[in-house]
C-alpha positions, -999 to +999 in steps of 0.1 A: -365+675-283-333+655-289-318+687-306-325+707-275-306+682-252-278+682-276-273+720-275-274+720-237-247+693-236-224+711-260-224+742-239-218+722-208-190+702-225-172+734-235-172+748-200-160+714-186-132+713-212-121+748-203-121+740-166-100+709-172-075+728-193-071+753-166-059+727-141-022+725-134-002+696-148+002+667-124+035+651-118+035+614-128+038+589-101+072+572-097+077+539-115+065+511-093+080+483-113+115+482-096+097+479-062+074+452-075+103+433-091+123+434-058+093+420-039+088+392-064+125+383-063+123+381-025+094+357-028+112+335-053+143+330-032+144+294-020+138+292+017+156+266+037+124+253+054+107+248+020+134+223+012+143+209+046+108+201+059+098+178+029+133+161+030+130+155+068+095+141+063+107+118+035+137+106+056+114+099+085+090+079+064+118+060+048+133+052+082+099+041+096+095+017+066+131+003+066+139+001+103+116-029+111+130-047+081+166-041+092+157-053+127+142-085+114+173-092+093+197-085+122+179-107+147+189-144+147+164-168+133+147-190+159+162-223+165+129-241+160+127-229+124+162-240+116+157-276+128+142-300+103+107-313+110+105-346+129+097-368+098+126-355+077+162-368+083+188-342+091+209-353+061+183-346+035+194-321+009+178-287+013+169-285-024+150-318-022+130-306+008+124-272-009+110-290-039+088-312-018+075-281+002+068-262-030+049-291-044+029-295-012+022-258-012+008-259-047-013-289-039-028-272-008-034-240-028-053-258-055-074-277-029-082-245-009-093-227-041-116-256-050-132-259-016-134-221-009-155-216-040-182-241-030-187-239+008-203-211+028-184-200+059-192-186+093-179-151+102-155-166+126-140-189+100-138-160+076-119-139+101-096-167+109-090-175+072-083-138+065-057-137+093-040-169+081-040-155+045-024-123+058+003-144+075+009-163+043+013-130+025+039-119+050+058-152+046+056-147+008+072-113+012+100-128+032+104-155+007+109-129-020+138-115+000+154-149+008+182-156-016+198-187-002+180-221+001+190-222+038+171-189+043+141-201+023+137-235+039+122-224+072+100-199+054+086-226+031+080-248+062+061-220+078+042-213+046+031-250+042+020-251+079-001-219+074-016-234+043-025-266+062-042-244+089-061-226+062-071-259+046-084-270+080-104-238+084-119-240+049-124-278+051-143-276+083-167-252+067-171-276+037-180-304+061-204-283+081-221-271+049-232-306+040-245-311+076-247-349+076-225-379+084-217-385+047-201-350+046-175-360+071-166-390+049-164-368+018-143-343+036-119-370+049-116-385+014-109-351-001-084-342+026-066-376+022-063-369-015-042-338-008-020-357+017 
């Protein structure tokens, strides 16, 4: 049976081959490469908007980040921050006061770290502590930009005041955690040690 199919296909193949040879020659299509190359070259041309839009966005972002900083530096510092605190004489050297403020800051930070690890806090105290910590972080950023001791002095005063506020928040949670009269005495003794 396979031989029979083969002979039928051979006759059919011969007639098909003869019909295909009888067809007229077709003209080849024109070369499409020059048209395609021109279209690709048009796509590759740099467009002005492809460059200008990202540059404009970057410039706007840079302006948004630097403008507040420039405005802060241009504004005059408040007079209250420039005046020495009531307990410090006006003739004290700025470097001595800076050293004292740095020492006080380190002492407060150590005490806050020790108390914060042991005492539970209410949600209100936690929110207040986070806000004060954020403010301390902002003052630290400003201290990083202050180059002269006269610029750094009011910032160190503000930092120590914020640390004292944070110590009060953390210390009140420490006293409440003990929930007895002896806790108040322990808190006062600990607080007096940092003063």
